[in-house]
C-alpha positions in Angstrom: 0.0 0.0 0.0 3.0 2.4 0.6 3.7 2.6 -3.2 0.1 3.4 -3.9 0.0 6.1 -1.2 3.1 7.6 -2.8 1.3 7.7 -6.2 -1.5 9.7 -4.6 1.0 11.9 -2.7 2.7 12.8 -6.0 -0.5 14.0 -7.6 -1.0 17.8 -7.4 -4.6 17.5 -6.5 -3.6 15.6 -3.3 -0.6 17.7 -2.3 -0.2 18.7 1.3 -2.6 16.0 2.5 -1.3 14.0 5.4 -0.6 10.3 5.1 -3.6 9.2 7.3 -6.0 11.2 5.1 -4.4 9.8 1.9 -5.1 6.3 3.3 -8.8 7.2 3.6 -8.8 8.1 -0.1 -6.8 5.0 -1.0 -9.3 2.8 0.8 -12.0 4.1 -1.5 -10.1 3.2 -4.7 -11.0 0.1 -6.8 -8.5 -1.5 -9.1 -9.8 -1.9 -12.6 -8.5 -3.7 -15.7 -8.9 -1.6 -18.8 -9.0 -2.9 -22.4 -7.8 -1.2 -25.5 -10.7 0.8 -26.9 -12.5 1.2 -23.5 -14.1 4.7 -23.1 -13.5 5.8 -19.6 -15.2 9.1 -19.7 -17.3 10.9 -22.3 -17.4 14.6 -22.9 -20.6 16.3 -21.6 -21.7 13.2 -19.6 -22.2 13.6 -15.9 -18.9 13.2 -14.1 -19.2 10.0 -12.0 -15.8 8.4 -11.9 -12.2 9.5 -11.6 -9.3 7.3 -12.7 -5.7 7.2 -11.4 -3.6 5.5 -14.1 -1.2 2.7 -13.2 -0.3 1.4 -16.6 -1.4 1.8 -20.3 -1.8 4.7 -22.7 -4.9 6.9 -22.9 -6.1 9.7 -25.0 -8.4 12.5 -23.9 -10.0 14.4 -26.8 -11.8 17.7 -26.7 -14.5 19.3 -28.8 -12.0 22.0 -30.1 -10.0 19.2 -31.8 -7.2 19.2 -29.2 -6.2 16.1 -27.4 -3.7 14.9 -24.8 -2.1 11.5 -24.4 -1.5 10.1 -20.9 0.8 7.2 -20.1 2.5 7.9 -16.7 1.7 6.2 -13.5 -0.3 8.7 -11.4 -1.8 10.6 -14.4 -5.5 10.9 -14.0 -8.7 11.0 -16.1 -12.0 12.4 -14.9 -10.8 15.5 -13.1 -14.4 16.9 -13.2 -15.4 14.2 -10.7 -13.4 15.6 -7.9 -13.5 19.3 -8.6 -17.3 19.4 -8.5 -17.8 20.1 -12.2 -21.1 18.6 -13.3 -19.8 17.1 -16.6 -16.7 15.7 -18.2 -14.7 18.2 -20.2 -13.3 15.6 -22.7 -13.6 12.0 -23.8 -11.0 9.5 -22.5 -10.2 6.3 -24.5 -7.7 3.6 -23.7 -5.2 3.2 -26.5 -3.8 0.1 -24.9 -4.7 -2.4 -22.2 -3.9 -1.0 -18.7 -4.7 -0.8 -15.1 -6.1 2.1 -13.0 -7.6 2.9 -9.7 -11.2 4.1 -10.0 -12.9 6.4 -7.5 -16.6 7.1 -7.7 -18.0 10.5 -7.3 -20.4 9.2 -4.6 -17.5 7.7 -2.5 -15.6 10.9 -2.9 -18.5 13.1 -1.9 -19.1 10.9 1.2 -15.5 11.3 2.1 -15.7 15.1 1.9 -18.8 15.1 4.1 -17.1 12.9 6.7 -13.8 14.8 6.6 -14.1 18.5 5.6 -10.4 19.0 6.0 -9.7 16.7 3.1 -12.4 18.5 1.1 -11.0 21.9 1.8 -7.5 20.9 0.8 -8.5 19.2 -2.4 -10.7 22.1 -3.4 -7.9 24.5 -2.7 -5.5 22.4 -4.8 -8.1 22.1 -7.5 -8.6 25.8 -7.7 -4.9 26.4 -7.9 -4.4 23.9 -10.7 -7.4 25.2 -12.6 -6.0 28.8 -12.3 -2.7 27.6 -13.7 -4.4 26.1 -16.8 -6.6 29.2 -17.6 
């Protein structure tokens, strides 16, 4: 579990969150096997799941024709799920087989209700990251 906690710790959205609280987040994660061609998220659909990538290669495409490719352990797909945006901003497709941790929006929201300190830190980190991208 230590390696997985370090994956979370290295993600900007989870920076400055203490180990005990990262363990709470980790305990909500579900390991999923992803097949080439799987659609993980679809633009304009309600954001319900967030993926932390462990292996594989993925492409997120946007309406404006731009896209990004993700292939590093700790990259994530479904950002809208944890920054309280109502819908996904792009479509994420698996280019290869891979593995990821999945976190549902409901589990995440339940965690925020039970531990507002985690929620406040994640929302502050999310605001900072969003501002950098604007």
